[in-house]
C-alpha positions as YAML, in Angstrom:
chain: A
units: angstrom
residues:
- id: 1
  name: MET
  ca: [99.57, 92.07, 84.57]
- id: 2
  name: THR
  ca: [99.47, 92.39, 80.77]
- id: 3
  name: GLU
  ca: [102.31, 93.65, 78.63]
- id: 4
  name: PRO
  ca: [102.35, 97.46, 78.35]
- id: 5
  name: LEU
  ca: [101.65, 99.23, 75.08]
- id: 6
  name: PHE
  ca: [104.62, 101.53, 75.66]
- id: 7
  name: THR
  ca: [108.07, 100.79, 77.03]
- id: 8
  name: VAL
  ca: [110.88, 103.15, 77.94]
- id: 9
  name: PRO
  ca: [113.56, 102.83, 75.23]
- id: 10
  name: LEU
  ca: [116.76, 101.21, 76.48]
- id: 11
  name: TRP
  ca: [118.90, 104.10, 75.27]
- id: 12
  name: ALA
  ca: [116.76, 106.60, 77.20]
- id: 13
  name: ASP
  ca: [116.87, 104.52, 80.38]
- id: 14
  name: LEU
  ca: [120.64, 104.17, 80.05]
- id: 15
  name: LEU
  ca: [120.98, 107.92, 79.47]
- id: 16
  name: GLY
  ca: [119.21, 108.57, 82.76]
- id: 17
  name: VAL
  ca: [121.40, 105.99, 84.50]
- id: 18
  name: GLY
  ca: [124.53, 107.56, 83.03]
- id: 19
  name: LEU
  ca: [123.63, 111.12, 83.98]
- id: 20
  name: GLY
  ca: [122.69, 109.94, 87.45]
- id: 21
  name: GLY
  ca: [126.02, 108.17, 87.82]
- id: 22
  name: VAL
  ca: [127.95, 111.26, 86.76]
- id: 23
  name: GLN
  ca: [125.96, 113.53, 89.09]
- id: 24
  name: GLY
  ca: [126.25, 111.17, 92.05]
- id: 25
  name: ALA
  ca: [129.99, 110.73, 91.66]
- id: 26
  name: MET
  ca: [130.59, 114.46, 91.26]
- id: 27
  name: PHE
  ca: [128.48, 115.12, 94.36]
- id: 28
  name: ALA
  ca: [130.27, 112.52, 96.48]
- id: 29
  name: ALA
  ca: [133.75, 113.45, 95.26]
- id: 30
  name: GLY
  ca: [133.30, 117.04, 96.43]
- id: 31
  name: PHE
  ca: [133.12, 116.17, 100.13]
- id: 32
  name: GLN
  ca: [136.04, 116.81, 102.44]
- id: 33
  name: GLY
  ca: [136.80, 115.97, 106.06]
- id: 34
  name: GLN
  ca: [135.00, 113.15, 107.81]
- id: 35
  name: ARG
  ca: [132.65, 112.46, 104.90]
- id: 36
  name: ARG
  ca: [135.41, 112.33, 102.30]
- id: 37
  name: LEU
  ca: [135.10, 109.11, 100.28]
- id: 38
  name: ASP
  ca: [137.68, 107.01, 98.47]
- id: 39
  name: TRP
  ca: [137.26, 106.03, 94.83]
- id: 40
  name: LEU
  ca: [135.22, 102.95, 95.68]
- id: 41
  name: GLY
  ca: [132.86, 104.95, 97.89]
- id: 42
  name: VAL
  ca: [132.39, 107.62, 95.22]
- id: 43
  name: ALA
  ca: [131.73, 104.93, 92.60]
- id: 44
  name: ILE
  ca: [129.12, 103.25, 94.82]
- id: 45
  name: ILE
  ca: [127.29, 106.54, 95.37]
- id: 46
  name: GLY
  ca: [127.31, 107.19, 91.62]
- id: 47
  name: ILE
  ca: [125.96, 103.71, 90.89]
- id: 48
  name: MET
  ca: [123.21, 104.07, 93.49]
- id: 49
  name: ILE
  ca: [122.10, 107.40, 92.00]
- id: 50
  name: GLY
  ca: [122.19, 105.97, 88.49]
- id: 51
  name: MET
  ca: [120.29, 102.76, 89.27]
- id: 52
  name: GLY
  ca: [118.23, 103.68, 92.35]
- id: 53
  name: GLY
  ca: [115.36, 105.38, 90.53]
- id: 54
  name: GLY
  ca: [114.84, 102.51, 88.13]
- id: 55
  name: LEU
  ca: [114.95, 99.94, 90.93]
- id: 56
  name: ILE
  ca: [112.32, 101.77, 92.98]
- id: 57
  name: ARG
  ca: [110.12, 102.29, 89.91]
- id: 58
  name: ASP
  ca: [110.06, 98.62, 88.95]
- id: 59
  name: ILE
  ca: [109.60, 97.42, 92.54]
- id: 60
  name: LEU
  ca: [106.55, 99.67, 92.96]
- id: 61
  name: LEU
  ca: [105.18, 98.39, 89.64]
- id: 62
  name: GLY
  ca: [105.71, 94.79, 90.72]
- id: 63
  name: GLN
  ca: [108.07, 94.18, 87.80]
- id: 64
  name: PRO
  ca: [111.49, 92.49, 87.70]
- id: 65
  name: PRO
  ca: [114.01, 95.37, 88.02]
- id: 66
  name: ALA
  ca: [115.23, 96.17, 84.52]
- id: 67
  name: THR
  ca: [118.52, 97.42, 85.94]
- id: 68
  name: LEU
  ca: [119.33, 93.89, 87.15]
- id: 69
  name: HIS
  ca: [118.25, 92.07, 83.99]
- id: 70
  name: ASP
  ca: [120.59, 93.73, 81.51]
- id: 71
  name: ASN
  ca: [124.35, 94.06, 81.75]
- id: 72
  name: TRP
  ca: [124.34, 97.55, 80.27]
- id: 73
  name: TYR
  ca: [122.74, 99.23, 83.27]
- id: 74
  name: LEU
  ca: [125.50, 98.37, 85.72]
- id: 75
  name: VAL
  ca: [128.20, 98.89, 83.09]
- id: 76
  name: THR
  ca: [126.79, 102.33, 82.24]
- id: 77
  name: ALA
  ca: [126.39, 103.37, 85.90]
- id: 78
  name: THR
  ca: [129.95, 102.27, 86.73]
- id: 79
  name: GLY
  ca: [131.48, 103.98, 83.69]
- id: 80
  name: ALA
  ca: [129.51, 107.16, 84.34]
- id: 81
  name: SER
  ca: [130.64, 107.19, 87.97]
- id: 82
  name: LEU
  ca: [134.28, 106.95, 86.92]
- id: 83
  name: PHE
  ca: [133.71, 109.77, 84.45]
- id: 84
  name: GLY
  ca: [132.07, 111.84, 87.19]
- id: 85
  name: MET
  ca: [135.13, 111.36, 89.39]
- id: 86
  name: LEU
  ca: [137.32, 112.57, 86.54]
- id: 87
  name: LEU
  ca: [135.18, 115.69, 86.10]
- id: 88
  name: ALA
  ca: [135.30, 116.35, 89.84]
- id: 89
  name: GLY
  ca: [139.08, 116.34, 89.65]
- id: 90
  name: LEU
  ca: [139.15, 118.77, 86.73]
- id: 91
  name: PHE
  ca: [136.78, 121.40, 88.07]
- id: 92
  name: ASP
  ca: [136.90, 123.13, 91.43]
- id: 93
  name: ARG
  ca: [133.43, 124.63, 91.40]
- id: 94
  name: LEU
  ca: [130.81, 121.99, 90.66]
- id: 95
  name: ASN
  ca: [127.72, 123.25, 92.46]
- id: 96
  name: LYS
  ca: [125.99, 124.66, 89.38]
- id: 97
  name: VAL
  ca: [126.79, 121.61, 87.27]
- id: 98
  name: ILE
  ca: [125.58, 119.26, 90.00]
- id: 99
  name: VAL
  ca: [122.32, 121.19, 90.46]
- id: 100
  name: VAL
  ca: [121.57, 121.14, 86.72]
- id: 101
  name: LEU
  ca: [122.42, 117.45, 86.37]
- id: 102
  name: ASP
  ca: [120.37, 116.67, 89.46]
- id: 103
  name: ALA
  ca: [117.38, 118.53, 88.04]
- id: 104
  name: VAL
  ca: [117.60, 116.69, 84.72]
- id: 105
  name: VAL
  ca: [118.06, 113.30, 86.42]
- id: 106
  name: ILE
  ca: [115.02, 113.64, 88.69]
- id: 107
  name: GLY
  ca: [113.04, 114.84, 85.69]
- id: 108
  name: MET
  ca: [114.06, 111.83, 83.62]
- id: 109
  name: PHE
  ca: [113.42, 109.23, 86.31]
- id: 110
  name: GLY
  ca: [110.11, 110.87, 87.18]
- id: 111
  name: ALA
  ca: [109.04, 110.87, 83.53]
- id: 112
  name: PHE
  ca: [110.15, 107.27, 82.96]
- id: 113
  name: GLY
  ca: [108.43, 106.09, 86.13]
- id: 114
  name: THR
  ca: [105.17, 107.85, 85.34]
- id: 115
  name: SER
  ca: [105.18, 106.78, 81.69]
- id: 116
  name: LYS
  ca: [105.80, 103.16, 82.60]
- id: 117
  name: ALA
  ca: [103.06, 103.29, 85.23]
- id: 118
  name: ILE
  ca: [100.59, 104.70, 82.69]
- id: 119
  name: ALA
  ca: [101.58, 102.00, 80.21]
- id: 120
  name: PHE
  ca: [100.76, 99.32, 82.77]
- id: 121
  name: GLY
  ca: [97.33, 100.83, 83.37]
- id: 122
  name: ILE
  ca: [98.07, 102.31, 86.79]
- id: 123
  name: PRO
  ca: [95.47, 104.97, 87.82]
- id: 124
  name: PRO
  ca: [96.53, 108.64, 87.58]
- id: 125
  name: VAL
  ca: [97.28, 109.41, 91.24]
- id: 126
  name: PRO
  ca: [99.34, 106.24, 91.89]
- id: 127
  name: ALA
  ca: [101.12, 106.83, 88.56]
- id: 128
  name: VAL
  ca: [102.24, 110.28, 89.77]
- id: 129
  name: PHE
  ca: [103.28, 108.77, 93.10]
- id: 130
  name: ILE
  ca: [105.37, 106.08, 91.41]
- id: 131
  name: GLY
  ca: [107.04, 108.64, 89.17]
- id: 132
  name: ALA
  ca: [107.84, 110.96, 92.07]
- id: 133
  name: CYS
  ca: [109.28, 108.09, 94.13]
- id: 134
  name: ALA
  ca: [111.45, 107.02, 91.19]
- id: 135
  name: ALA
  ca: [112.60, 110.63, 90.74]
- id: 136
  name: VAL
  ca: [113.74, 111.22, 94.31]
- id: 137
  name: GLY
  ca: [114.61, 107.63, 95.24]
- id: 138
  name: GLY
  ca: [118.22, 107.75, 94.08]
- id: 139
  name: GLY
  ca: [118.86, 110.97, 96.00]
- id: 140
  name: VAL
  ca: [117.32, 109.53, 99.17]
- id: 141
  name: LEU
  ca: [119.56, 106.43, 98.93]
- id: 142
  name: ARG
  ca: [122.59, 108.67, 98.36]
- id: 143
  name: ASP
  ca: [121.88, 110.80, 101.43]
- id: 144
  name: MET
  ca: [121.24, 107.73, 103.59]
- id: 145
  name: LEU
  ca: [124.52, 106.12, 102.55]
- id: 146
  name: MET
  ca: [126.45, 109.34, 103.19]
- id: 147
  name: GLY
  ca: [124.73, 110.13, 106.48]
- id: 148
  name: LEU
  ca: [123.34, 113.42, 105.18]
- id: 149
  name: PRO
  ca: [119.98, 115.11, 105.81]
- id: 150
  name: THR
  ca: [117.55, 113.87, 103.17]
- id: 151
  name: ALA
  ca: [117.54, 116.32, 100.26]
- id: 152
  name: ILE
  ca: [113.76, 116.27, 99.80]
- id: 153
  name: MET
  ca: [113.43, 117.79, 103.28]
- id: 154
  name: HIS
  ca: [115.74, 120.73, 102.57]
- id: 155
  name: VAL
  ca: [114.29, 124.23, 102.64]
- id: 156
  name: GLY
  ca: [114.42, 125.76, 99.16]
- id: 157
  name: SER
  ca: [114.88, 122.53, 97.26]
- id: 158
  name: LEU
  ca: [111.26, 121.81, 96.24]
- id: 159
  name: TYR
  ca: [112.73, 118.43, 95.36]
- id: 160
  name: ALA
  ca: [109.58, 116.32, 95.55]
- id: 161
  name: VAL
  ca: [107.37, 119.21, 94.45]
- id: 162
  name: ALA
  ca: [109.31, 119.60, 91.21]
- id: 163
  name: ALA
  ca: [109.17, 115.86, 90.56]
- id: 164
  name: GLY
  ca: [105.47, 115.71, 91.38]
- id: 165
  name: ALA
  ca: [104.67, 118.63, 89.08]
- id: 166
  name: GLY
  ca: [106.45, 117.04, 86.15]
- id: 167
  name: CYS
  ca: [104.82, 113.67, 86.76]
- id: 168
  name: ALA
  ca: [101.37, 115.25, 87.16]
- id: 169
  name: PHE
  ca: [101.81, 117.09, 83.86]
- id: 170
  name: ILE
  ca: [102.53, 113.81, 82.08]
- id: 171
  name: VAL
  ca: [99.42, 112.12, 83.48]
- id: 172
  name: ILE
  ca: [97.17, 115.10, 82.65]
- id: 173
  name: ALA
  ca: [98.64, 115.53, 79.16]
- id: 174
  name: VAL
  ca: [98.34, 111.84, 78.24]
- id: 175
  name: GLN
  ca: [95.07, 110.87, 79.88]
- id: 176
  name: GLY
  ca: [93.33, 114.25, 79.79]
- id: 177
  name: PHE
  ca: [94.40, 115.62, 76.42]
- id: 178
  name: GLY
  ca: [95.51, 112.51, 74.53]
- id: 179
  name: MET
  ca: [99.09, 113.72, 74.08]
- id: 180
  name: SER
  ca: [101.73, 111.22, 73.00]
- id: 181
  name: VAL
  ca: [103.49, 109.63, 75.97]
- id: 182
  name: THR
  ca: [106.86, 110.42, 74.45]
- id: 183
  name: VAL
  ca: [106.09, 114.11, 73.93]
- id: 184
  name: ALA
  ca: [104.49, 114.42, 77.36]
- id: 185
  name: ALA
  ca: [107.50, 112.76, 79.00]
- id: 186
  name: ILE
  ca: [109.93, 115.17, 77.33]
- id: 187
  name: ILE
  ca: [107.90, 118.20, 78.43]
- id: 188
  name: GLY
  ca: [107.54, 116.68, 81.91]
- id: 189
  name: ILE
  ca: [111.33, 116.42, 82.20]
- id: 190
  name: VAL
  ca: [111.65, 120.09, 81.27]
- id: 191
  name: VAL
  ca: [108.94, 121.11, 83.77]
- id: 192
  name: THR
  ca: [110.63, 119.23, 86.61]
- id: 193
  name: ALA
  ca: [114.11, 120.51, 85.75]
- id: 194
  name: VAL
  ca: [113.00, 124.15, 85.46]
- id: 195
  name: ILE
  ca: [111.13, 124.11, 88.78]
- id: 196
  name: ARG
  ca: [114.04, 122.47, 90.56]
- id: 197
  name: ILE
  ca: [116.67, 124.84, 89.13]
- id: 198
  name: LEU
  ca: [114.56, 127.94, 89.87]
- id: 199
  name: ALA
  ca: [113.90, 126.73, 93.42]
- id: 200
  name: VAL
  ca: [117.62, 126.35, 94.09]
- id: 201
  name: SER
  ca: [118.60, 129.55, 92.28]
- id: 202
  name: PHE
  ca: [116.06, 131.79, 94.05]
- id: 203
  name: ASP
  ca: [115.76, 129.87, 97.32]
- id: 204
  name: VAL
  ca: [112.07, 129.20, 96.77]
- id: 205
  name: SER
  ca: [110.34, 127.07, 99.38]
- id: 206
  name: LEU
  ca: [106.92, 126.29, 100.78]
- id: 207
  name: PRO
  ca: [105.59, 128.68, 103.48]
- id: 208
  name: GLU
  ca: [105.70, 125.99, 106.17]
- id: 209
  name: GLN
  ca: [109.30, 125.17, 105.26]
- id: 210
  name: ARG
  ca: [110.28, 128.83, 105.58]
- id: 211
  name: ARG
  ca: [108.61, 129.09, 108.98]
- id: 212
  name: LEU
  ca: [110.39, 126.02, 110.32]
- id: 213
  name: TYR
  ca: [113.68, 127.24, 108.88]
- id: 214
  name: ARG
  ca: [113.36, 130.66, 110.54]
- id: 215
  name: ARG
  ca: [112.57, 129.03, 113.89]
- id: 216
  name: ARG
  ca: [115.58, 126.73, 113.61]
- id: 217
  name: VAL
  ca: [117.92, 129.63, 112.75]
- id: 218
  name: ALA
  ca: [116.48, 131.74, 115.57]
- id: 219
  name: ALA
  ca: [116.92, 128.92, 118.07]
- id: 220
  name: GLU
  ca: [120.50, 128.28, 116.94]
- id: 221
  name: THR
  ca: [121.41, 131.97, 117.17]
- id: 222
  name: GLY
  ca: [119.78, 132.43, 120.59]
- id: 223
  name: LEU
  ca: [116.99, 134.70, 119.39]
- id: 224
  name: ILE
  ca: [114.44, 132.22, 120.77]
- id: 225
  name: PRO
  ca: [114.99, 131.48, 124.47]
- id: 226
  name: ILE
  ca: [115.21, 127.81, 125.37]
- id: 227
  name: ILE
  ca: [113.01, 127.17, 128.41]
- id: 228
  name: LYS
  ca: [114.36, 124.37, 130.54]
- id: 229
  name: PRO
  ca: [111.97, 122.33, 132.65]
- id: 230
  name: SER
  ca: [112.02, 123.40, 136.26]
- id: 231
  name: ALA
  ca: [113.16, 120.92, 138.87]
- id: 232
  name: ASP
  ca: [110.46, 119.84, 141.32]
...
């Protein structure tokens, strides 16, 4: 594969890693009870959020993971995780901050993944797929490590939809309208973040998600009778 004409600037990649580390640590530090983590556990979650998207992006592109070929990635993710733990200790209510950071992080990793895929000559649809996987990959790893339901499956999150919309915008803007990759990536981040924040704020979800959610609530509250198989 030839060298790409465009590369994600190191400072931008590190910014995404840092914000991901802060968000992951704040998220993990807020848990109580059986899922409460010690400092090491919180730091690991923060590092996985910060570095997970970049790792998945480069693996799908068949490239050596940039996060493992430069000291600054791990240093930034670790430092950001420690900072996230400090913020979690200072503020009691972190939900809004976590949601906003999460929206920005998935937007950044989606934009970086899609932009890098375009630069390597990946076709439009696979480029969107790679960007979306990079966007949600860190969150999936976080939920798996913490034994939580995967966030992209949650009703009202539109997690993957937001990432896919931002990534699709970048591909259309660059390849359809000749927009600069940098400008398209910035707008794509905004598109993803806005969709994600609105989905969480107004509990927006896909029709099928709402139907499944209503059935689950009805079953749990006894509104739907559970028919047991009859004994022969």
